[in-house]
C-alpha positions as CSV (number, residue, x, y, z in Angstrom):
1,M,-147.6,53.6,69.9
2,K,-150.9,51.8,69.8
3,P,-153.6,53.2,67.5
4,M,-156.8,54.5,69.0
5,V,-159.9,52.9,67.5
6,S,-163.5,54.1,67.7
7,I,-166.5,52.3,66.3
8,I,-169.4,54.5,65.3
9,S,-172.6,52.7,64.2
10,G,-176.2,53.5,63.9
11,V,-178.3,50.8,65.7
12,T,-181.9,50.5,66.6
13,I,-183.0,49.7,70.1
14,D,-183.4,46.0,69.1
15,G,-179.9,45.9,67.7
16,K,-180.5,46.2,64.0
17,I,-178.6,48.3,61.5
18,S,-181.0,47.7,58.6
19,I,-184.4,46.2,57.9
20,G,-182.9,43.6,55.6
21,R,-180.0,42.4,53.5
22,G,-179.3,44.9,50.7
23,V,-181.2,47.8,52.3
24,S,-179.3,50.9,53.1
25,S,-179.5,52.1,56.7
26,K,-179.6,55.7,55.3
27,D,-183.1,54.9,53.9
28,V,-184.3,53.4,57.2
29,M,-182.8,55.8,59.7
30,P,-182.2,59.3,58.1
31,L,-180.1,61.4,60.4
32,P,-180.9,65.0,61.4
33,L,-178.5,67.6,60.1
34,S,-177.2,68.3,63.6
35,V,-176.2,64.6,64.0
36,R,-174.6,64.5,60.5
37,K,-172.5,67.6,61.4
38,F,-171.4,66.0,64.7
39,L,-170.4,62.7,63.0
40,H,-168.5,64.6,60.2
41,N,-166.7,66.6,62.8
42,L,-165.6,63.4,64.5
43,R,-164.7,62.0,61.0
44,S,-162.4,64.9,60.4
45,R,-160.3,64.1,63.5
46,F,-159.5,60.5,62.6
47,D,-156.6,59.3,60.4
48,G,-158.8,56.7,58.8
49,I,-162.4,55.7,58.2
50,M,-163.3,52.1,57.4
51,V,-166.3,50.4,55.9
52,G,-166.7,46.9,54.5
53,C,-167.4,46.2,50.9
54,N,-171.1,45.4,51.5
55,T,-171.6,48.9,53.0
56,L,-169.6,50.3,50.1
57,R,-171.9,48.6,47.5
58,I,-175.2,49.2,49.3
59,D,-174.8,52.7,50.7
60,N,-172.3,54.0,48.1
61,P,-170.7,56.5,50.7
62,Y,-168.2,59.2,49.9
63,L,-166.5,58.8,53.3
64,T,-165.4,62.4,53.3
65,V,-166.1,65.4,55.5
66,E,-169.1,67.2,54.1
67,Y,-171.1,68.9,56.9
68,T,-168.3,70.7,58.7
69,E,-164.7,72.0,58.1
70,G,-161.9,69.6,58.4
71,R,-159.6,67.2,56.6
72,N,-160.6,64.0,55.0
73,S,-159.3,60.8,56.5
74,I,-157.7,57.9,54.6
75,R,-160.6,55.7,53.4
76,V,-160.0,52.1,54.2
77,I,-162.0,49.2,52.6
78,P,-161.3,45.7,53.8
79,C,-162.6,43.2,51.2
80,N,-161.5,39.7,50.3
81,K,-162.8,40.1,46.8
82,V,-162.7,43.4,45.0
83,N,-166.2,43.0,43.5
84,F,-166.9,46.7,43.0
85,D,-165.7,49.2,40.5
86,E,-164.3,52.7,40.4
87,S,-167.6,54.4,39.6
88,L,-168.5,54.3,43.4
89,N,-168.6,57.6,45.3
90,V,-165.6,56.7,47.5
91,F,-163.4,57.0,44.4
92,S,-164.9,60.3,43.1
93,K,-163.4,62.6,45.7
94,P,-159.7,63.5,46.1
95,G,-157.8,61.7,48.9
96,K,-156.3,58.4,49.6
97,V,-158.2,55.1,49.4
98,M,-156.7,51.9,50.8
99,I,-158.2,48.6,49.8
100,V,-157.1,45.8,52.1
101,T,-157.6,42.4,50.4
102,T,-156.1,38.9,50.1
103,D,-154.0,37.3,47.4
104,R,-157.3,35.9,46.0
105,I,-157.9,39.3,44.4
106,G,-157.2,38.0,40.9
107,S,-156.7,40.5,38.2
108,K,-159.4,43.0,39.2
109,H,-157.8,46.3,40.1
110,I,-159.1,49.9,40.5
111,K,-156.9,52.0,38.3
112,K,-156.7,55.3,40.1
113,D,-153.6,57.0,41.4
114,S,-155.1,57.7,44.8
115,V,-155.9,54.0,45.5
116,E,-153.4,51.8,47.3
117,F,-153.8,48.0,47.6
118,I,-152.6,46.2,50.6
119,I,-152.6,42.5,49.8
120,L,-152.4,40.0,52.7
121,G,-152.2,36.2,52.6
122,R,-155.3,34.0,52.7
């Protein structure tokens, strides 16, 4: 069975998701409560939700269902270097977090029971 993949992204009419490197889109384009509820309802229906490590560091998201009822998805973080620590919000809520990385990870590991590392080749 093939997985169903959906991409949900906030983009301005000129194709930008931020006003500059290191600036959170949350600060630039705050969403009305009705939109946040809609997006979190969608989030509760998926098996996984994925963000890259830059988004993880800049936005510091929880990646959980907050504005509606529903289950939390597996939180997936693809990152060739694990250059963040377990103080980020994504690690503060119960639920599984998968970090997909390469064998260049070195000795840096998040030491939480709910975090699974999937290590791929270079």
